[in-house]
MOPAC internal coordinates of N, CA, C and O (Angstrom, degrees):
PM7 1SCF
backbone

  N    0.0000 0     0.00 0     0.00 0    0    0    0
  C    1.5405 1     0.00 0     0.00 0    1    0    0
  C    1.5106 1   107.17 1     0.00 0    2    1    0
  O    1.2310 1   116.89 1   141.74 1    3    2    1
  N    1.2291 1   123.52 1   -38.26 1    3    2    1
  C    1.4367 1   124.23 1  -177.63 1    5    3    2
  C    1.5502 1   111.13 1   -63.11 1    6    5    3
  O    1.2310 1   122.95 1   136.01 1    7    6    5
  N    1.3842 1   111.94 1   -43.99 1    7    6    5
  C    1.4875 1   113.92 1   179.02 1    9    7    6
  C    1.4602 1   108.65 1   -66.56 1   10    9    7
  O    1.2310 1   118.62 1   139.29 1   11   10    9
  N    1.2802 1   120.23 1   -40.71 1   11   10    9
  C    1.4541 1   126.59 1   176.30 1   13   11   10
  C    1.5529 1   114.25 1   -48.68 1   14   13   11
  O    1.2310 1   119.77 1   137.47 1   15   14   13
  N    1.1637 1   118.04 1   -42.53 1   15   14   13
  C    1.4629 1   120.88 1  -179.80 1   17   15   14
  C    1.4868 1   111.13 1   -64.44 1   18   17   15
  O    1.2310 1   120.23 1   134.60 1   19   18   17
  N    1.3459 1   117.16 1   -45.40 1   19   18   17
  C    1.4347 1   121.05 1  -178.15 1   21   19   18
  C    1.5558 1   113.00 1   -75.27 1   22   21   19
  O    1.2310 1   121.76 1   155.16 1   23   22   21
  N    1.4148 1   114.23 1   -24.84 1   23   22   21
  C    1.3755 1   120.06 1   179.70 1   25   23   22
  C    1.4436 1   116.43 1   -94.66 1   26   25   23
  O    1.2310 1   118.59 1  -165.07 1   27   26   25
  N    1.3693 1   120.29 1    14.93 1   27   26   25
  C    1.4488 1   122.63 1  -177.21 1   29   27   26
  C    1.5120 1   113.81 1   -52.82 1   30   29   27
  O    1.2310 1   121.56 1   133.83 1   31   30   29
  N    1.3218 1   114.63 1   -46.17 1   31   30   29
  C    1.4496 1   119.65 1  -171.87 1   33   31   30
  C    1.5369 1   105.77 1   -67.53 1   34   33   31
  O    1.2310 1   119.17 1   141.05 1   35   34   33
  N    1.2978 1   119.19 1   -38.95 1   35   34   33
  C    1.4910 1   122.20 1   178.35 1   37   35   34
  C    1.5507 1   110.81 1   -69.43 1   38   37   35
  O    1.2310 1   117.26 1   142.38 1   39   38   37
  N    1.2633 1   122.82 1   -37.62 1   39   38   37
  C    1.4122 1   122.21 1   178.96 1   41   39   38
  C    1.5257 1   113.28 1   -68.61 1   42   41   39
  O    1.2310 1   121.26 1   157.03 1   43   42   41
  N    1.3229 1   115.19 1   -22.97 1   43   42   41
  C    1.4680 1   116.28 1  -178.05 1   45   43   42
  C    1.4925 1   110.70 1  -104.93 1   46   45   43
  O    1.2310 1   121.55 1  -164.86 1   47   46   45
  N    1.4072 1   114.63 1    15.14 1   47   46   45
  C    1.4412 1   122.58 1   175.82 1   49   47   46
  C    1.5320 1   114.37 1    61.67 1   50   49   47
  O    1.2310 1   120.31 1  -147.11 1   51   50   49
  N    1.3487 1   117.00 1    32.89 1   51   50   49
  C    1.4231 1   120.10 1   174.74 1   53   51   50
  C    1.5398 1   108.27 1   -84.45 1   54   53   51
  O    1.2310 1   119.83 1   156.72 1   55   54   53
  N    1.2996 1   117.93 1   -23.28 1   55   54   53
  C    1.5097 1   122.55 1  -177.90 1   57   55   54
  C    1.4961 1   108.07 1  -162.90 1   58   57   55
  O    1.2310 1   120.13 1    -6.85 1   59   58   57
  N    1.2887 1   117.35 1   173.15 1   59   58   57
  C    1.4467 1   125.28 1  -175.01 1   61   59   58
  C    1.5583 1   111.44 1   -96.27 1   62   61   59
  O    1.2310 1   119.69 1   161.35 1   63   62   61
  N    1.2712 1   118.20 1   -18.65 1   63   62   61
  C    1.4486 1   124.77 1  -173.58 1   65   63   62
  C    1.5119 1   107.76 1  -149.82 1   66   65   63
  O    1.2310 1   119.44 1   -33.91 1   67   66   65
  N    1.4166 1   118.67 1   146.09 1   67   66   65
  C    1.4459 1   119.25 1   178.34 1   69   67   66
  C    1.5363 1   114.83 1   -52.68 1   70   69   67
  O    1.2310 1   118.68 1   151.64 1   71   70   69
  N    1.3090 1   120.13 1   -28.36 1   71   70   69
  C    1.4440 1   123.05 1  -178.20 1   73   71   70
  C    1.5812 1   109.62 1   -63.09 1   74   73   71
  O    1.2310 1   122.80 1   149.15 1   75   74   73
  N    1.3240 1   112.25 1   -30.85 1   75   74   73
  C    1.5304 1   119.65 1  -179.77 1   77   75   74
  C    1.4795 1   113.43 1   -75.62 1   78   77   75
  O    1.2310 1   119.28 1   171.35 1   79   78   77
  N    1.3570 1   118.97 1    -8.65 1   79   78   77
  C    1.4733 1   119.79 1  -173.11 1   81   79   78
  C    1.5492 1   106.23 1  -108.57 1   82   81   79
  O    1.2310 1   118.90 1   -72.32 1   83   82   81
  N    1.2790 1   119.70 1   107.68 1   83   82   81
  C    1.5548 1   124.33 1  -173.65 1   85   83   82
  C    1.5184 1   114.36 1   -52.32 1   86   85   83
  O    1.2310 1   118.99 1   157.27 1   87   86   85
  N    1.2516 1   119.54 1   -22.73 1   87   86   85
  C    1.4692 1   122.35 1  -175.23 1   89   87   86
  C    1.5324 1   113.37 1   -97.66 1   90   89   87
  O    1.2310 1   121.08 1  -178.91 1   91   90   89
  N    1.2756 1   115.55 1     1.09 1   91   90   89
  C    1.4472 1   121.99 1  -179.84 1   93   91   90
  C    1.5390 1   110.84 1   -78.71 1   94   93   91
  O    1.2310 1   119.85 1   -38.13 1   95   94   93
  N    1.3298 1   117.90 1   141.87 1   95   94   93
  C    1.4276 1   118.43 1   177.72 1   97   95   94
  C    1.5303 1   112.22 1   -92.18 1   98   97   95
  O    1.2310 1   120.22 1  -171.54 1   99   98   97
  N    1.3366 1   117.19 1     8.46 1   99   98   97
  C    1.4683 1   124.72 1  -178.49 1  101   99   98
  C    1.5661 1   109.43 1   -55.48 1  102  101   99
  O    1.2310 1   119.41 1   130.22 1  103  102  101
  N    1.2964 1   118.73 1   -49.78 1  103  102  101
  C    1.4559 1   123.49 1  -177.00 1  105  103  102
  C    1.6261 1   107.44 1   -57.11 1  106  105  103
  O    1.2310 1   121.42 1   131.68 1  107  106  105
  N    1.2464 1   114.90 1   -48.32 1  107  106  105
  C    1.4983 1   119.96 1   179.55 1  109  107  106
  C    1.5081 1   113.20 1   -56.98 1  110  109  107
  O    1.2310 1   122.25 1   139.55 1  111  110  109
  N    1.3350 1   113.29 1   -40.45 1  111  110  109
  C    1.4715 1   119.05 1   179.19 1  113  111  110
  C    1.5103 1   113.34 1   -70.33 1  114  113  111
  O    1.2310 1   119.47 1   145.46 1  115  114  113
  N    1.2734 1   118.62 1   -34.54 1  115  114  113
  C    1.4833 1   116.88 1  -176.96 1  117  115  114
  C    1.5630 1   111.35 1   -95.47 1  118  117  115
  O    1.2310 1   118.81 1   174.51 1  119  118  117
  N    1.2440 1   119.88 1    -5.49 1  119  118  117
  C    1.4237 1   126.85 1  -175.24 1  121  119  118
  C    1.6283 1   107.49 1   -80.97 1  122  121  119
  O    1.2310 1   122.15 1   -17.48 1  123  122  121
  N    1.2419 1   113.49 1   162.52 1  123  122  121
  C    1.4956 1   116.74 1   169.16 1  125  123  122
  C    1.5300 1   111.75 1  -110.52 1  126  125  123
  O    1.2310 1   121.48 1  -176.34 1  127  126  125
  N    1.2875 1   114.78 1     3.66 1  127  126  125
  C    1.5105 1   118.79 1   175.23 1  129  127  126
  C    1.4671 1   110.78 1   -72.62 1  130  129  127
  O    1.2310 1   121.11 1   -25.16 1  131  130  129
  N    1.2990 1   115.48 1   154.84 1  131  130  129
  C    1.4536 1   122.24 1   174.93 1  133  131  130
  C    1.5628 1   114.80 1   -55.55 1  134  133  131
  O    1.2310 1   117.16 1   -42.77 1  135  134  133
  N    1.2125 1   123.00 1   137.23 1  135  134  133
  C    1.4438 1   126.80 1   178.77 1  137  135  134
  C    1.4515 1   110.94 1  -145.60 1  138  137  135
  O    1.2310 1   119.30 1   -26.21 1  139  138  137
  N    1.3542 1   118.94 1   153.79 1  139  138  137
  C    1.4746 1   122.96 1   173.68 1  141  139  138
  C    1.5022 1   109.42 1   -85.87 1  142  141  139
  O    1.2310 1   118.57 1   169.87 1  143  142  141
  N    1.3206 1   120.33 1   -10.13 1  143  142  141
  C    1.3916 1   124.60 1   176.13 1  145  143  142
  C    1.6222 1   109.91 1   -65.22 1  146  145  143
  O    1.2310 1   118.42 1   -38.17 1  147  146  145
  N    1.2357 1   120.61 1   141.83 1  147  146  145
  C    1.4349 1   120.83 1   178.61 1  149  147  146
  C    1.5038 1   108.19 1   -82.68 1  150  149  147
  O    1.2310 1   123.13 1  -107.31 1  151  150  149
  N    1.2642 1   111.60 1    72.69 1  151  150  149
  C    1.5817 1   120.10 1  -177.48 1  153  151  150
  C    1.4455 1   114.54 1   -50.02 1  154  153  151
  O    1.2310 1   119.79 1   127.15 1  155  154  153
  N    1.2732 1   118.01 1   -52.85 1  155  154  153
  C    1.4725 1   120.71 1   179.82 1  157  155  154
  C    1.5154 1   114.25 1   -50.57 1  158  157  155
  O    1.2310 1   121.61 1   136.90 1  159  158  157
  N    1.3730 1   114.52 1   -43.10 1  159  158  157
  C    1.4324 1   118.77 1  -176.17 1  161  159  158
  C    1.5116 1   108.76 1   -70.56 1  162  161  159
  O    1.2310 1   118.89 1   133.08 1  163  162  161
  N    1.3855 1   119.72 1   -46.92 1  163  162  161
  C    1.4119 1   119.83 1   176.99 1  165  163  162
  C    1.5785 1   116.09 1   -61.17 1  166  165  163
  O    1.2310 1   122.03 1   135.08 1  167  166  165
  N    1.2471 1   113.72 1   -44.92 1  167  166  165
  C    1.5251 1   116.97 1   179.38 1  169  167  166
  C    1.5387 1   107.07 1   -70.77 1  170  169  167
  O    1.2310 1   117.61 1   152.28 1  171  170  169
  N    1.3463 1   122.15 1   -27.72 1  171  170  169
  C    1.3734 1   122.83 1   176.92 1  173  171  170
  C    1.5342 1   114.83 1   -64.39 1  174  173  171
  O    1.2310 1   121.11 1   154.40 1  175  174  173
  N    1.3999 1   115.49 1   -25.60 1  175  174  173
  C    1.4683 1   115.44 1   174.42 1  177  175  174
  C    1.4530 1   116.71 1   -64.60 1  178  177  175
  O    1.2310 1   122.67 1   165.98 1  179  178  177
  N    1.4359 1   112.49 1   -14.02 1  179  178  177
  C    1.4246 1   117.88 1   178.42 1  181  179  178
  C    1.5293 1   110.71 1  -112.76 1  182  181  179
  O    1.2310 1   120.57 1  -166.30 1  183  182  181
  N    1.3084 1   116.52 1    13.70 1  183  182  181
  C    1.4426 1   126.74 1   179.95 1  185  183  182
  C    1.4890 1   118.18 1    79.10 1  186  185  183
  O    1.2310 1   120.85 1   136.44 1  187  186  185
  N    1.3961 1   115.99 1   -43.56 1  187  186  185
  C    1.4645 1   118.42 1   172.75 1  189  187  186
  C    1.4832 1   111.00 1  -163.00 1  190  189  187
  O    1.2310 1   119.61 1   -10.78 1  191  190  189
  N    1.3227 1   118.35 1   169.22 1  191  190  189
  C    1.4986 1   122.29 1  -173.38 1  193  191  190
  C    1.4898 1   110.65 1   -59.21 1  194  193  191
  O    1.2310 1   115.70 1   144.02 1  195  194  193
  N    1.3553 1   125.77 1   -35.98 1  195  194  193
  C    1.4370 1   127.75 1   178.74 1  197  195  194
  C    1.4724 1   110.84 1   -63.38 1  198  197  195
  O    1.2310 1   119.44 1   136.34 1  199  198  197
  N    1.2795 1   118.67 1   -43.66 1  199  198  197
  C    1.3925 1   122.71 1  -178.20 1  201  199  198
  C    1.5698 1   110.95 1   -73.02 1  202  201  199
  O    1.2310 1   121.88 1   147.63 1  203  202  201
  N    1.2847 1   114.00 1   -32.37 1  203  202  201
  C    1.5108 1   120.47 1   177.05 1  205  203  202
  C    1.5576 1   105.83 1   -59.36 1  206  205  203
  O    1.2310 1   121.44 1   127.74 1  207  206  205
  N    1.3381 1   114.85 1   -52.26 1  207  206  205
  C    1.4663 1   121.15 1  -177.57 1  209  207  206
  C    1.6128 1   111.31 1   -63.68 1  210  209  207
  O    1.2310 1   121.95 1   138.93 1  211  210  209
  N    1.2886 1   113.87 1   -41.07 1  211  210  209
  C    1.4619 1   120.49 1  -179.21 1  213  211  210
  C    1.5106 1   109.93 1   -64.50 1  214  213  211
  O    1.2310 1   119.52 1   138.21 1  215  214  213
  N    1.3435 1   118.51 1   -41.79 1  215  214  213
  C    1.4463 1   120.16 1   179.64 1  217  215  214
  C    1.4560 1   112.85 1   -65.82 1  218  217  215
  O    1.2310 1   119.32 1   145.82 1  219  218  217
  N    1.3036 1   118.90 1   -34.18 1  219  218  217
  C    1.4803 1   125.25 1   179.97 1  221  219  218
  C    1.5109 1   111.96 1   -73.03 1  222  221  219
  O    1.2310 1   119.61 1   161.47 1  223  222  221
  N    1.3971 1   118.35 1   -18.53 1  223  222  221
  C    1.4300 1   119.70 1   175.59 1  225  223  222
  C    1.4691 1   114.15 1   -83.04 1  226  225  223
  O    1.2310 1   121.26 1   166.49 1  227  226  225
  N    1.3494 1   115.20 1   -13.51 1  227  226  225
  C    1.4899 1   121.30 1  -179.32 1  229  227  226
  C    1.5786 1   110.81 1   -78.39 1  230  229  227
  O    1.2310 1   121.18 1   -30.54 1  231  230  229
  N    1.2941 1   115.34 1   149.46 1  231  230  229
  C    1.3769 1   118.89 1   172.40 1  233  231  230
  C    1.5591 1   110.02 1   -81.83 1  234  233  231
  O    1.2310 1   121.10 1   -28.20 1  235  234  233
  N    1.3813 1   115.50 1   151.80 1  235  234  233
  C    1.4698 1   122.35 1  -171.96 1  237  235  234
  C    1.4941 1   108.02 1  -109.76 1  238  237  235
  O    1.2310 1   119.77 1   -50.41 1  239  238  237
  N    1.3638 1   118.04 1   129.59 1  239  238  237
  C    1.4242 1   122.87 1   175.03 1  241  239  238
  C    1.6225 1   102.91 1   -88.43 1  242  241  239
  O    1.2310 1   121.19 1   -82.72 1  243  242  241
  N    1.2807 1   115.33 1    97.28 1  243  242  241
  C    1.4264 1   120.24 1  -174.69 1  245  243  242
  C    1.5421 1   109.15 1   -64.20 1  246  245  243
  O    1.2310 1   121.63 1   142.48 1  247  246  245
  N    1.2953 1   114.48 1   -37.52 1  247  246  245
  C    1.5397 1   119.53 1  -177.13 1  249  247  246
  C    1.5584 1   110.01 1   -64.58 1  250  249  247
  O    1.2310 1   119.21 1   136.32 1  251  250  249
  N    1.3001 1   119.11 1   -43.68 1  251  250  249
  C    1.4642 1   122.13 1   175.24 1  253  251  250
  C    1.5274 1   111.43 1   -61.07 1  254  253  251
  O    1.2310 1   120.15 1   139.03 1  255  254  253
  N    1.2989 1   117.31 1   -40.97 1  255  254  253
  C    1.4563 1   121.06 1   179.50 1  257  255  254
  C    1.4858 1   108.74 1   -62.28 1  258  257  255
  O    1.2310 1   120.25 1   131.66 1  259  258  257
  N    1.4102 1   117.14 1   -48.34 1  259  258  257
  C    1.4111 1   119.02 1  -177.21 1  261  259  258
  C    1.5413 1   110.20 1   -63.63 1  262  261  259
  O    1.2310 1   119.80 1   144.48 1  263  262  261
  N    1.3261 1   117.98 1   -35.52 1  263  262  261
  C    1.5129 1   120.54 1  -179.60 1  265  263  262
  C    1.4837 1   106.37 1   -66.89 1  266  265  263
  O    1.2310 1   120.47 1   136.33 1  267  266  265
  N    1.3035 1   116.71 1   -43.67 1  267  266  265
  C    1.5080 1   118.93 1   179.70 1  269  267  266
  C    1.5253 1   112.96 1   -60.24 1  270  269  267
  O    1.2310 1   121.14 1   139.80 1  271  270  269
  N    1.2983 1   115.42 1   -40.20 1  271  270  269
  C    1.4731 1   121.86 1   177.70 1  273  271  270
  C    1.5256 1   112.45 1   -79.20 1  274  273  271
  O    1.2310 1   120.22 1   168.45 1  275  274  273
  N    1.2929 1   117.19 1   -11.55 1  275  274  273
  C    1.4845 1   126.42 1   179.35 1  277  275  274
  C    1.5421 1   107.07 1    63.92 1  278  277  275
  O    1.2310 1   119.73 1  -132.39 1  279  278  277
  N    1.3376 1   118.13 1    47.61 1  279  278  277
  C    1.4010 1   124.03 1  -179.70 1  281  279  278
  C    1.5222 1   110.62 1   -86.31 1  282  281  279
  O    1.2310 1   121.80 1   139.31 1  283  282  281
  N    1.3357 1   114.17 1   -40.69 1  283  282  281
  C    1.4574 1   119.20 1  -173.46 1  285  283  282
  C    1.5958 1   109.42 1  -119.07 1  286  285  283
  O    1.2310 1   117.77 1  -143.40 1  287  286  285
  N    1.2896 1   121.84 1    36.60 1  287  286  285
  C    1.3851 1   121.32 1   178.53 1  289  287  286
  C    1.4394 1   117.89 1   176.13 1  290  289  287
  O    1.2310 1   120.10 1   180.00 1  291  290  289

């Protein structure tokens, strides 16, 4: 679910990577620039910055996520 939120623009074919979607918080999470986003908390969901980036490079099986969330079944 966490990756789904950041990947929304990718899942809907607006772009190929979260950095290409202007409303994604991905850039704020991987940047070192000051932000009002609670970067440490968001990155902490993935344990660390390296894992955050690695998880966002993986493809998402949307159907499996929906089944897990019991959205379509």
